[in-house]
PDB file of N, CA, C, O and CB in Angstrom:
ATOM      1  N   LYS A   1       0.843  -1.185   0.000  1.00  0.00           N
ATOM      2  CA  LYS A   1       0.000   0.000   0.000  1.00  0.00           C
ATOM      3  C   LYS A   1       0.882   1.241   0.000  1.00  0.00           C
ATOM      4  O   LYS A   1       1.928   1.289   0.647  1.00  0.00           O
ATOM      5  CB  LYS A   1      -0.956   0.002   1.218  1.00  0.00           C
ATOM      6  N   GLU A   2       0.429   2.236  -0.743  1.00  0.00           N
ATOM      7  CA  GLU A   2       1.127   3.519  -0.830  1.00  0.00           C
ATOM      8  C   GLU A   2       0.180   4.600  -0.338  1.00  0.00           C
ATOM      9  O   GLU A   2      -1.006   4.577  -0.668  1.00  0.00           O
ATOM     10  CB  GLU A   2       1.611   3.815  -2.294  1.00  0.00           C
ATOM     11  N   GLU A   3       0.681   5.549   0.447  1.00  0.00           N
ATOM     12  CA  GLU A   3      -0.193   6.585   1.007  1.00  0.00           C
ATOM     13  C   GLU A   3       0.339   7.970   0.689  1.00  0.00           C
ATOM     14  O   GLU A   3       1.481   8.297   1.012  1.00  0.00           O
ATOM     15  CB  GLU A   3      -0.335   6.413   2.523  1.00  0.00           C
ATOM     16  N   VAL A   4      -0.496   8.779   0.054  1.00  0.00           N
ATOM     17  CA  VAL A   4      -0.198  10.178  -0.221  1.00  0.00           C
ATOM     18  C   VAL A   4      -0.998  11.000   0.789  1.00  0.00           C
ATOM     19  O   VAL A   4      -2.196  10.778   0.960  1.00  0.00           O
ATOM     20  CB  VAL A   4      -0.551  10.574  -1.718  1.00  0.00           C
ATOM     21  N   VAL A   5      -0.349  11.934   1.447  1.00  0.00           N
ATOM     22  CA  VAL A   5      -1.041  12.791   2.409  1.00  0.00           C
ATOM     23  C   VAL A   5      -1.159  14.176   1.796  1.00  0.00           C
ATOM     24  O   VAL A   5      -0.165  14.788   1.405  1.00  0.00           O
ATOM     25  CB  VAL A   5      -0.288  12.842   3.786  1.00  0.00           C
ATOM     26  N   VAL A   6      -2.405  14.663   1.721  1.00  0.00           N
ATOM     27  CA  VAL A   6      -2.661  15.973   1.129  1.00  0.00           C
ATOM     28  C   VAL A   6      -3.286  16.898   2.163  1.00  0.00           C
ATOM     29  O   VAL A   6      -3.948  16.452   3.100  1.00  0.00           O
ATOM     30  CB  VAL A   6      -3.576  15.848  -0.105  1.00  0.00           C
ATOM     31  N   SER A   7      -3.067  18.176   1.978  1.00  0.00           N
ATOM     32  CA  SER A   7      -3.746  19.188   2.781  1.00  0.00           C
ATOM     33  C   SER A   7      -4.570  20.032   1.832  1.00  0.00           C
ATOM     34  O   SER A   7      -4.232  20.189   0.660  1.00  0.00           O
ATOM     35  CB  SER A   7      -2.733  20.067   3.598  1.00  0.00           C
ATOM     36  N   PHE A   8      -5.658  20.572   2.358  1.00  0.00           N
ATOM     37  CA  PHE A   8      -6.486  21.475   1.563  1.00  0.00           C
ATOM     38  C   PHE A   8      -7.313  22.329   2.493  1.00  0.00           C
ATOM     39  O   PHE A   8      -7.419  22.047   3.687  1.00  0.00           O
ATOM     40  CB  PHE A   8      -7.394  20.695   0.586  1.00  0.00           C
ATOM     41  N   ILE A   9      -7.896  23.371   1.943  1.00  0.00           N
ATOM     42  CA  ILE A   9      -8.746  24.285   2.704  1.00  0.00           C
ATOM     43  C   ILE A   9     -10.133  24.283   2.089  1.00  0.00           C
ATOM     44  O   ILE A   9     -10.288  24.318   0.868  1.00  0.00           O
ATOM     45  CB  ILE A   9      -8.151  25.726   2.729  1.00  0.00           C
ATOM     46  N   ILE A  10     -11.138  24.242   2.952  1.00  0.00           N
ATOM     47  CA  ILE A  10     -12.505  24.519   2.519  1.00  0.00           C
ATOM     48  C   ILE A  10     -12.725  25.991   2.852  1.00  0.00           C
ATOM     49  O   ILE A  10     -12.692  26.385   4.018  1.00  0.00           O
ATOM     50  CB  ILE A  10     -13.587  23.561   3.230  1.00  0.00           C
ATOM     51  N   ASP A  11     -12.949  26.801   1.814  1.00  0.00           N
ATOM     52  CA  ASP A  11     -13.056  28.244   2.034  1.00  0.00           C
ATOM     53  C   ASP A  11     -14.433  28.635   2.574  1.00  0.00           C
ATOM     54  O   ASP A  11     -15.292  27.781   2.794  1.00  0.00           O
ATOM     55  CB  ASP A  11     -12.776  28.994   0.733  1.00  0.00           C
ATOM     56  N   THR A  12     -14.626  29.922   2.780  1.00  0.00           N
ATOM     57  CA  THR A  12     -15.860  30.421   3.392  1.00  0.00           C
ATOM     58  C   THR A  12     -17.089  30.212   2.519  1.00  0.00           C
ATOM     59  O   THR A  12     -18.218  30.333   2.994  1.00  0.00           O
ATOM     60  CB  THR A  12     -15.717  31.883   3.705  1.00  0.00           C
ATOM     61  N   ALA A  13     -16.872  29.895   1.229  1.00  0.00           N
ATOM     62  CA  ALA A  13     -17.999  29.594   0.327  1.00  0.00           C
ATOM     63  C   ALA A  13     -18.200  28.083   0.185  1.00  0.00           C
ATOM     64  O   ALA A  13     -19.137  27.648  -0.484  1.00  0.00           O
ATOM     65  CB  ALA A  13     -17.760  30.227  -1.066  1.00  0.00           C
ATOM     66  N   GLY A  14     -17.332  27.282   0.806  1.00  0.00           N
ATOM     67  CA  GLY A  14     -17.482  25.831   0.761  1.00  0.00           C
ATOM     68  C   GLY A  14     -16.696  25.138  -0.338  1.00  0.00           C
ATOM     69  O   GLY A  14     -16.883  23.944  -0.571  1.00  0.00           O
ATOM     70  N   TYR A  15     -15.818  25.870  -1.018  1.00  0.00           N
ATOM     71  CA  TYR A  15     -15.041  25.285  -2.107  1.00  0.00           C
ATOM     72  C   TYR A  15     -13.676  24.791  -1.631  1.00  0.00           C
ATOM     73  O   TYR A  15     -13.085  25.355  -0.711  1.00  0.00           O
ATOM     74  CB  TYR A  15     -14.862  26.301  -3.224  1.00  0.00           C
ATOM     75  N   VAL A  16     -13.187  23.730  -2.272  1.00  0.00           N
ATOM     76  CA  VAL A  16     -11.850  23.196  -1.995  1.00  0.00           C
ATOM     77  C   VAL A  16     -10.821  24.129  -2.629  1.00  0.00           C
ATOM     78  O   VAL A  16     -10.921  24.470  -3.808  1.00  0.00           O
ATOM     79  CB  VAL A  16     -11.693  21.728  -2.542  1.00  0.00           C
ATOM     80  N   THR A  17      -9.835  24.535  -1.836  1.00  0.00           N
ATOM     81  CA  THR A  17      -8.753  25.392  -2.336  1.00  0.00           C
ATOM     82  C   THR A  17      -7.427  24.922  -1.749  1.00  0.00           C
ATOM     83  O   THR A  17      -7.398  24.096  -0.837  1.00  0.00           O
ATOM     84  CB  THR A  17      -9.010  26.888  -1.979  1.00  0.00           C
ATOM     85  N   ASN A  18      -6.341  25.453  -2.278  1.00  0.00           N
ATOM     86  CA  ASN A  18      -4.997  25.249  -1.733  1.00  0.00           C
ATOM     87  C   ASN A  18      -4.652  23.778  -1.491  1.00  0.00           C
ATOM     88  O   ASN A  18      -4.205  23.416  -0.403  1.00  0.00           O
ATOM     89  CB  ASN A  18      -4.858  26.008  -0.444  1.00  0.00           C
ATOM     90  N   VAL A  19      -4.854  22.948  -2.483  1.00  0.00           N
ATOM     91  CA  VAL A  19      -4.527  21.526  -2.344  1.00  0.00           C
ATOM     92  C   VAL A  19      -3.014  21.349  -2.486  1.00  0.00           C
ATOM     93  O   VAL A  19      -2.418  21.799  -3.465  1.00  0.00           O
ATOM     94  CB  VAL A  19      -5.290  20.664  -3.409  1.00  0.00           C
ATOM     95  N   ASN A  20      -2.402  20.692  -1.503  1.00  0.00           N
ATOM     96  CA  ASN A  20      -0.952  20.461  -1.499  1.00  0.00           C
ATOM     97  C   ASN A  20      -0.647  19.047  -1.046  1.00  0.00           C
ATOM     98  O   ASN A  20      -1.350  18.481  -0.210  1.00  0.00           O
ATOM     99  CB  ASN A  20      -0.237  21.476  -0.588  1.00  0.00           C
ATOM    100  N   VAL A  21       0.408  18.487  -1.609  1.00  0.00           N
ATOM    101  CA  VAL A  21       0.888  17.180  -1.167  1.00  0.00           C
ATOM    102  C   VAL A  21       1.852  17.416  -0.020  1.00  0.00           C
ATOM    103  O   VAL A  21       2.863  18.099  -0.185  1.00  0.00           O
ATOM    104  CB  VAL A  21       1.575  16.383  -2.336  1.00  0.00           C
ATOM    105  N   LEU A  22       1.542  16.852   1.151  1.00  0.00           N
ATOM    106  CA  LEU A  22       2.428  16.956   2.308  1.00  0.00           C
ATOM    107  C   LEU A  22       3.451  15.827   2.318  1.00  0.00           C
ATOM    108  O   LEU A  22       4.616  16.035   2.656  1.00  0.00           O
ATOM    109  CB  LEU A  22       1.616  16.940   3.604  1.00  0.00           C
ATOM    110  N   ARG A  23       2.999  14.621   1.942  1.00  0.00           N
ATOM    111  CA  ARG A  23       3.904  13.472   1.855  1.00  0.00           C
ATOM    112  C   ARG A  23       3.529  12.694   0.609  1.00  0.00           C
ATOM    113  O   ARG A  23       2.464  12.080   0.541  1.00  0.00           O
ATOM    114  CB  ARG A  23       3.825  12.563   3.141  1.00  0.00           C
ATOM    115  N   GLY A  24       4.410  12.726  -0.371  1.00  0.00           N
ATOM    116  CA  GLY A  24       4.142  12.080  -1.642  1.00  0.00           C
ATOM    117  C   GLY A  24       4.773  10.699  -1.737  1.00  0.00           C
ATOM    118  O   GLY A  24       5.611  10.306  -0.926  1.00  0.00           O
ATOM    119  N   VAL A  25       4.332   9.985  -2.763  1.00  0.00           N
ATOM    120  CA  VAL A  25       4.856   8.648  -3.034  1.00  0.00           C
ATOM    121  C   VAL A  25       5.658   8.680  -4.322  1.00  0.00           C
ATOM    122  O   VAL A  25       6.839   8.333  -4.344  1.00  0.00           O
ATOM    123  CB  VAL A  25       3.711   7.605  -3.126  1.00  0.00           C
ATOM    124  N   ASN A  26       5.003   9.098  -5.392  1.00  0.00           N
ATOM    125  CA  ASN A  26       5.654   9.321  -6.677  1.00  0.00           C
ATOM    126  C   ASN A  26       4.782  10.310  -7.443  1.00  0.00           C
ATOM    127  O   ASN A  26       3.616  10.490  -7.091  1.00  0.00           O
ATOM    128  CB  ASN A  26       5.854   7.968  -7.482  1.00  0.00           C
ATOM    129  N   PRO A  27       5.312  10.954  -8.477  1.00  0.00           N
ATOM    130  CA  PRO A  27       4.537  11.991  -9.167  1.00  0.00           C
ATOM    131  C   PRO A  27       3.177  11.516  -9.680  1.00  0.00           C
ATOM    132  O   PRO A  27       2.211  12.277  -9.638  1.00  0.00           O
ATOM    133  CB  PRO A  27       5.334  12.520 -10.318  1.00  0.00           C
ATOM    134  N   LYS A  28       3.082  10.294 -10.156  1.00  0.00           N
ATOM    135  CA  LYS A  28       1.813   9.779 -10.680  1.00  0.00           C
ATOM    136  C   LYS A  28       0.742   9.741  -9.591  1.00  0.00           C
ATOM    137  O   LYS A  28      -0.368  10.231  -9.793  1.00  0.00           O
ATOM    138  CB  LYS A  28       2.009   8.375 -11.275  1.00  0.00           C
ATOM    139  N   TYR A  29       1.071   9.164  -8.447  1.00  0.00           N
ATOM    140  CA  TYR A  29       0.108   9.075  -7.344  1.00  0.00           C
ATOM    141  C   TYR A  29      -0.167  10.453  -6.745  1.00  0.00           C
ATOM    142  O   TYR A  29      -1.303  10.760  -6.384  1.00  0.00           O
ATOM    143  CB  TYR A  29       0.626   8.120  -6.254  1.00  0.00           C
ATOM    144  N   ASP A  30       0.853  11.265  -6.642  1.00  0.00           N
ATOM    145  CA  ASP A  30       0.674  12.602  -6.075  1.00  0.00           C
ATOM    146  C   ASP A  30      -0.316  13.418  -6.902  1.00  0.00           C
ATOM    147  O   ASP A  30      -1.218  14.049  -6.351  1.00  0.00           O
ATOM    148  CB  ASP A  30       2.023  13.334  -5.991  1.00  0.00           C
ATOM    149  N   LEU A  31      -0.149  13.404  -8.215  1.00  0.00           N
ATOM    150  CA  LEU A  31      -1.055  14.148  -9.097  1.00  0.00           C
ATOM    151  C   LEU A  31      -2.475  13.592  -9.045  1.00  0.00           C
ATOM    152  O   LEU A  31      -3.443  14.350  -9.109  1.00  0.00           O
ATOM    153  CB  LEU A  31      -0.540  14.114 -10.534  1.00  0.00           C
ATOM    154  N   GLU A  32      -2.600  12.282  -8.930  1.00  0.00           N
ATOM    155  CA  GLU A  32      -3.925  11.667  -8.839  1.00  0.00           C
ATOM    156  C   GLU A  32      -4.610  12.052  -7.528  1.00  0.00           C
ATOM    157  O   GLU A  32      -5.816  12.300  -7.512  1.00  0.00           O
ATOM    158  CB  GLU A  32      -3.817  10.135  -8.954  1.00  0.00           C
ATOM    159  N   ALA A  33      -3.866  12.103  -6.450  1.00  0.00           N
ATOM    160  CA  ALA A  33      -4.436  12.511  -5.164  1.00  0.00           C
ATOM    161  C   ALA A  33      -4.944  13.955  -5.242  1.00  0.00           C
ATOM    162  O   ALA A  33      -6.031  14.259  -4.751  1.00  0.00           O
ATOM    163  CB  ALA A  33      -3.385  12.369  -4.032  1.00  0.00           C
ATOM    164  N   ILE A  34      -4.171  14.827  -5.849  1.00  0.00           N
ATOM    165  CA  ILE A  34      -4.595  16.222  -6.023  1.00  0.00           C
ATOM    166  C   ILE A  34      -5.852  16.287  -6.878  1.00  0.00           C
ATOM    167  O   ILE A  34      -6.787  17.018  -6.552  1.00  0.00           O
ATOM    168  CB  ILE A  34      -3.466  17.063  -6.666  1.00  0.00           C
ATOM    169  N   ARG A  35      -5.882  15.529  -7.968  1.00  0.00           N
ATOM    170  CA  ARG A  35      -7.039  15.527  -8.870  1.00  0.00           C
ATOM    171  C   ARG A  35      -8.310  15.098  -8.138  1.00  0.00           C
ATOM    172  O   ARG A  35      -9.366  15.709  -8.296  1.00  0.00           O
ATOM    173  CB  ARG A  35      -6.783  14.596 -10.065  1.00  0.00           C
ATOM    174  N   VAL A  36      -8.192  14.045  -7.340  1.00  0.00           N
ATOM    175  CA  VAL A  36      -9.360  13.531  -6.616  1.00  0.00           C
ATOM    176  C   VAL A  36      -9.873  14.558  -5.603  1.00  0.00           C
ATOM    177  O   VAL A  36     -11.079  14.786  -5.511  1.00  0.00           O
ATOM    178  CB  VAL A  36      -9.008  12.210  -5.900  1.00  0.00           C
ATOM    179  N   ILE A  37      -8.976  15.170  -4.852  1.00  0.00           N
ATOM    180  CA  ILE A  37      -9.400  16.167  -3.861  1.00  0.00           C
ATOM    181  C   ILE A  37     -10.038  17.368  -4.556  1.00  0.00           C
ATOM    182  O   ILE A  37     -11.043  17.893  -4.076  1.00  0.00           O
ATOM    183  CB  ILE A  37      -8.197  16.625  -2.996  1.00  0.00           C
ATOM    184  N   GLU A  38      -9.474  17.808  -5.673  1.00  0.00           N
ATOM    185  CA  GLU A  38     -10.039  18.953  -6.393  1.00  0.00           C
ATOM    186  C   GLU A  38     -11.413  18.656  -6.972  1.00  0.00           C
ATOM    187  O   GLU A  38     -12.156  19.583  -7.293  1.00  0.00           O
ATOM    188  CB  GLU A  38      -9.105  19.379  -7.503  1.00  0.00           C
ATOM    189  N   MET A  39     -11.771  17.367  -7.114  1.00  0.00           N
ATOM    190  CA  MET A  39     -13.091  16.993  -7.642  1.00  0.00           C
ATOM    191  C   MET A  39     -14.173  16.944  -6.558  1.00  0.00           C
ATOM    192  O   MET A  39     -15.350  16.766  -6.871  1.00  0.00           O
ATOM    193  CB  MET A  39     -13.003  15.640  -8.329  1.00  0.00           C
ATOM    194  N   LEU A  40     -13.789  17.099  -5.301  1.00  0.00           N
ATOM    195  CA  LEU A  40     -14.784  17.031  -4.236  1.00  0.00           C
ATOM    196  C   LEU A  40     -15.886  18.065  -4.466  1.00  0.00           C
ATOM    197  O   LEU A  40     -15.611  19.170  -4.935  1.00  0.00           O
ATOM    198  CB  LEU A  40     -14.122  17.251  -2.864  1.00  0.00           C
ATOM    199  N   PRO A  41     -17.125  17.714  -4.141  1.00  0.00           N
ATOM    200  CA  PRO A  41     -18.212  18.682  -4.302  1.00  0.00           C
ATOM    201  C   PRO A  41     -18.090  19.811  -3.277  1.00  0.00           C
ATOM    202  O   PRO A  41     -17.287  19.744  -2.346  1.00  0.00           O
ATOM    203  CB  PRO A  41     -19.580  17.983  -4.164  1.00  0.00           C
ATOM    204  N   ARG A  42     -18.887  20.824  -3.469  1.00  0.00           N
ATOM    205  CA  ARG A  42     -18.913  21.953  -2.551  1.00  0.00           C
ATOM    206  C   ARG A  42     -19.350  21.477  -1.164  1.00  0.00           C
ATOM    207  O   ARG A  42     -20.282  20.682  -1.042  1.00  0.00           O
ATOM    208  CB  ARG A  42     -19.857  23.064  -3.074  1.00  0.00           C
ATOM    209  N   TRP A  43     -18.685  21.960  -0.138  1.00  0.00           N
ATOM    210  CA  TRP A  43     -18.967  21.595   1.242  1.00  0.00           C
ATOM    211  C   TRP A  43     -19.791  22.693   1.911  1.00  0.00           C
ATOM    212  O   TRP A  43     -19.920  23.798   1.384  1.00  0.00           O
ATOM    213  CB  TRP A  43     -17.657  21.348   2.020  1.00  0.00           C
ATOM    214  N   THR A  44     -20.339  22.373   3.066  1.00  0.00           N
ATOM    215  CA  THR A  44     -20.922  23.400   3.932  1.00  0.00           C
ATOM    216  C   THR A  44     -19.751  24.005   4.697  1.00  0.00           C
ATOM    217  O   THR A  44     -19.036  23.281   5.390  1.00  0.00           O
ATOM    218  CB  THR A  44     -22.039  22.807   4.917  1.00  0.00           C
ATOM    219  N   PRO A  45     -19.538  25.321   4.586  1.00  0.00           N
ATOM    220  CA  PRO A  45     -18.364  25.910   5.234  1.00  0.00           C
ATOM    221  C   PRO A  45     -18.445  25.812   6.757  1.00  0.00           C
ATOM    222  O   PRO A  45     -19.529  25.766   7.340  1.00  0.00           O
ATOM    223  CB  PRO A  45     -18.213  27.372   4.817  1.00  0.00           C
ATOM    224  N   GLY A  46     -17.271  25.782   7.380  1.00  0.00           N
ATOM    225  CA  GLY A  46     -17.221  25.821   8.831  1.00  0.00           C
ATOM    226  C   GLY A  46     -17.638  27.195   9.321  1.00  0.00           C
ATOM    227  O   GLY A  46     -17.553  28.179   8.585  1.00  0.00           O
ATOM    228  N   LYS A  47     -18.086  27.258  10.555  1.00  0.00           N
ATOM    229  CA  LYS A  47     -18.514  28.535  11.123  1.00  0.00           C
ATOM    230  C   LYS A  47     -17.948  28.712  12.519  1.00  0.00           C
ATOM    231  O   LYS A  47     -17.810  27.756  13.282  1.00  0.00           O
ATOM    232  CB  LYS A  47     -20.044  28.629  11.157  1.00  0.00           C
ATOM    233  N   VAL A  48     -17.625  29.953  12.834  1.00  0.00           N
ATOM    234  CA  VAL A  48     -17.221  30.362  14.168  1.00  0.00           C
ATOM    235  C   VAL A  48     -18.089  31.549  14.529  1.00  0.00           C
ATOM    236  O   VAL A  48     -18.116  32.552  13.816  1.00  0.00           O
ATOM    237  CB  VAL A  48     -15.686  30.711  14.244  1.00  0.00           C
ATOM    238  N   ASN A  49     -18.790  31.433  15.629  1.00  0.00           N
ATOM    239  CA  ASN A  49     -19.724  32.483  16.059  1.00  0.00           C
ATOM    240  C   ASN A  49     -20.715  32.829  14.952  1.00  0.00           C
ATOM    241  O   ASN A  49     -21.088  33.989  14.773  1.00  0.00           O
ATOM    242  CB  ASN A  49     -18.954  33.743  16.485  1.00  0.00           C
ATOM    243  N   GLY A  50     -21.130  31.810  14.218  1.00  0.00           N
ATOM    244  CA  GLY A  50     -22.135  32.007  13.171  1.00  0.00           C
ATOM    245  C   GLY A  50     -21.616  32.550  11.855  1.00  0.00           C
ATOM    246  O   GLY A  50     -22.393  32.716  10.915  1.00  0.00           O
ATOM    247  N   LYS A  51     -20.329  32.829  11.762  1.00  0.00           N
ATOM    248  CA  LYS A  51     -19.752  33.378  10.531  1.00  0.00           C
ATOM    249  C   LYS A  51     -18.900  32.319   9.845  1.00  0.00           C
ATOM    250  O   LYS A  51     -18.150  31.604  10.510  1.00  0.00           O
ATOM    251  CB  LYS A  51     -18.906  34.643  10.831  1.00  0.00           C
ATOM    252  N   PRO A  52     -19.007  32.208   8.502  1.00  0.00           N
ATOM    253  CA  PRO A  52     -18.198  31.217   7.766  1.00  0.00           C
ATOM    254  C   PRO A  52     -16.702  31.515   7.907  1.00  0.00           C
ATOM    255  O   PRO A  52     -16.270  32.667   7.878  1.00  0.00           O
ATOM    256  CB  PRO A  52     -18.593  31.200   6.268  1.00  0.00           C
ATOM    257  N   VAL A  53     -15.927  30.431   8.062  1.00  0.00           N
ATOM    258  CA  VAL A  53     -14.467  30.550   8.163  1.00  0.00           C
ATOM    259  C   VAL A  53     -13.817  29.490   7.282  1.00  0.00           C
ATOM    260  O   VAL A  53     -14.433  28.477   6.951  1.00  0.00           O
ATOM    261  CB  VAL A  53     -13.991  30.404   9.643  1.00  0.00           C
ATOM    262  N   ASN A  54     -12.565  29.736   6.909  1.00  0.00           N
ATOM    263  CA  ASN A  54     -11.781  28.720   6.214  1.00  0.00           C
ATOM    264  C   ASN A  54     -11.453  27.595   7.186  1.00  0.00           C
ATOM    265  O   ASN A  54     -11.173  27.840   8.359  1.00  0.00           O
ATOM    266  CB  ASN A  54     -10.481  29.328   5.614  1.00  0.00           C
ATOM    267  N   VAL A  55     -11.490  26.366   6.694  1.00  0.00           N
ATOM    268  CA  VAL A  55     -11.147  25.207   7.525  1.00  0.00           C
ATOM    269  C   VAL A  55     -10.090  24.390   6.790  1.00  0.00           C
ATOM    270  O   VAL A  55     -10.252  24.049   5.618  1.00  0.00           O
ATOM    271  CB  VAL A  55     -12.415  24.332   7.843  1.00  0.00           C
ATOM    272  N   SER A  56      -9.009  24.082   7.496  1.00  0.00           N
ATOM    273  CA  SER A  56      -7.905  23.314   6.924  1.00  0.00           C
ATOM    274  C   SER A  56      -8.077  21.836   7.241  1.00  0.00           C
ATOM    275  O   SER A  56      -8.474  21.474   8.349  1.00  0.00           O
ATOM    276  CB  SER A  56      -6.549  23.825   7.456  1.00  0.00           C
ATOM    277  N   PHE A  57      -7.776  20.979   6.262  1.00  0.00           N
ATOM    278  CA  PHE A  57      -7.852  19.538   6.420  1.00  0.00           C
ATOM    279  C   PHE A  57      -6.545  18.906   5.986  1.00  0.00           C
ATOM    280  O   PHE A  57      -5.867  19.408   5.089  1.00  0.00           O
ATOM    281  CB  PHE A  57      -9.025  18.959   5.619  1.00  0.00           C
ATOM    282  N   VAL A  58      -6.198  17.810   6.621  1.00  0.00           N
ATOM    283  CA  VAL A  58      -5.100  16.946   6.182  1.00  0.00           C
ATOM    284  C   VAL A  58      -5.724  15.566   6.009  1.00  0.00           C
ATOM    285  O   VAL A  58      -6.365  15.040   6.919  1.00  0.00           O
ATOM    286  CB  VAL A  58      -3.873  16.931   7.223  1.00  0.00           C
ATOM    287  N   TYR A  59      -5.525  14.986   4.821  1.00  0.00           N
ATOM    288  CA  TYR A  59      -6.216  13.744   4.506  1.00  0.00           C
ATOM    289  C   TYR A  59      -5.290  12.751   3.805  1.00  0.00           C
ATOM    290  O   TYR A  59      -4.654  13.100   2.810  1.00  0.00           O
ATOM    291  CB  TYR A  59      -7.436  14.029   3.635  1.00  0.00           C
ATOM    292  N   PRO A  60      -5.205  11.528   4.305  1.00  0.00           N
ATOM    293  CA  PRO A  60      -4.403  10.505   3.620  1.00  0.00           C
ATOM    294  C   PRO A  60      -5.219   9.827   2.524  1.00  0.00           C
ATOM    295  O   PRO A  60      -6.403   9.543   2.708  1.00  0.00           O
ATOM    296  CB  PRO A  60      -3.889   9.453   4.626  1.00  0.00           C
ATOM    297  N   ILE A  61      -4.592   9.575   1.405  1.00  0.00           N
ATOM    298  CA  ILE A  61      -5.229   8.842   0.312  1.00  0.00           C
ATOM    299  C   ILE A  61      -4.359   7.617   0.042  1.00  0.00           C
ATOM    300  O   ILE A  61      -3.173   7.734  -0.267  1.00  0.00           O
ATOM    301  CB  ILE A  61      -5.395   9.742  -0.988  1.00  0.00           C
ATOM    302  N   GLU A  62      -4.974   6.441   0.163  1.00  0.00           N
ATOM    303  CA  GLU A  62      -4.252   5.190   0.029  1.00  0.00           C
ATOM    304  C   GLU A  62      -4.405   4.617  -1.376  1.00  0.00           C
ATOM    305  O   GLU A  62      -5.507   4.560  -1.922  1.00  0.00           O
ATOM    306  CB  GLU A  62      -4.739   4.186   1.064  1.00  0.00           C
ATOM    307  N   PHE A  63      -3.293   4.200  -1.945  1.00  0.00           N
ATOM    308  CA  PHE A  63      -3.277   3.536  -3.245  1.00  0.00           C
ATOM    309  C   PHE A  63      -2.832   2.090  -3.028  1.00  0.00           C
ATOM    310  O   PHE A  63      -1.939   1.823  -2.225  1.00  0.00           O
ATOM    311  CB  PHE A  63      -2.328   4.279  -4.260  1.00  0.00           C
ATOM    312  N   ASN A  64      -3.440   1.191  -3.727  1.00  0.00           N
ATOM    313  CA  ASN A  64      -3.071  -0.227  -3.655  1.00  0.00           C
ATOM    314  C   ASN A  64      -2.572  -0.699  -5.022  1.00  0.00           C
ATOM    315  O   ASN A  64      -3.342  -1.233  -5.820  1.00  0.00           O
ATOM    316  CB  ASN A  64      -4.281  -1.093  -3.187  1.00  0.00           C
ATOM    317  N   PRO A  65      -1.279  -0.500  -5.285  1.00  0.00           N
ATOM    318  CA  PRO A  65      -0.750  -0.947  -6.579  1.00  0.00           C
ATOM    319  C   PRO A  65      -0.790  -2.459  -6.701  1.00  0.00           C
ATOM    320  O   PRO A  65      -0.524  -3.183  -5.741  1.00  0.00           O
ATOM    321  CB  PRO A  65       0.680  -0.450  -6.771  1.00  0.00           C
ATOM    322  N   GLN A  66      -1.118  -2.913  -7.867  1.00  0.00           N
ATOM    323  CA  GLN A  66      -1.223  -4.366  -8.113  1.00  0.00           C
ATOM    324  C   GLN A  66       0.004  -4.857  -8.834  1.00  0.00           C
ATOM    325  O   GLN A  66       0.111  -6.046  -9.132  1.00  0.00           O
ATOM    326  CB  GLN A  66      -2.487  -4.706  -8.933  1.00  0.00           C
TER     327      GLN A  66
END
């Protein structure tokens, strides 16, 4: 198993932004991880005191090469 760790932000409008590879495996998997995260649908933005805020995420994506 190979694991790419990506970070991204859900902005105040609920869109995925600032996708970055924190720990890559190889360029092919790294680019695929970025592509998949960028395809995520619009989210409900996080809120603090009732106001939308940017929320940062770190997410591992596992690949199972055959």
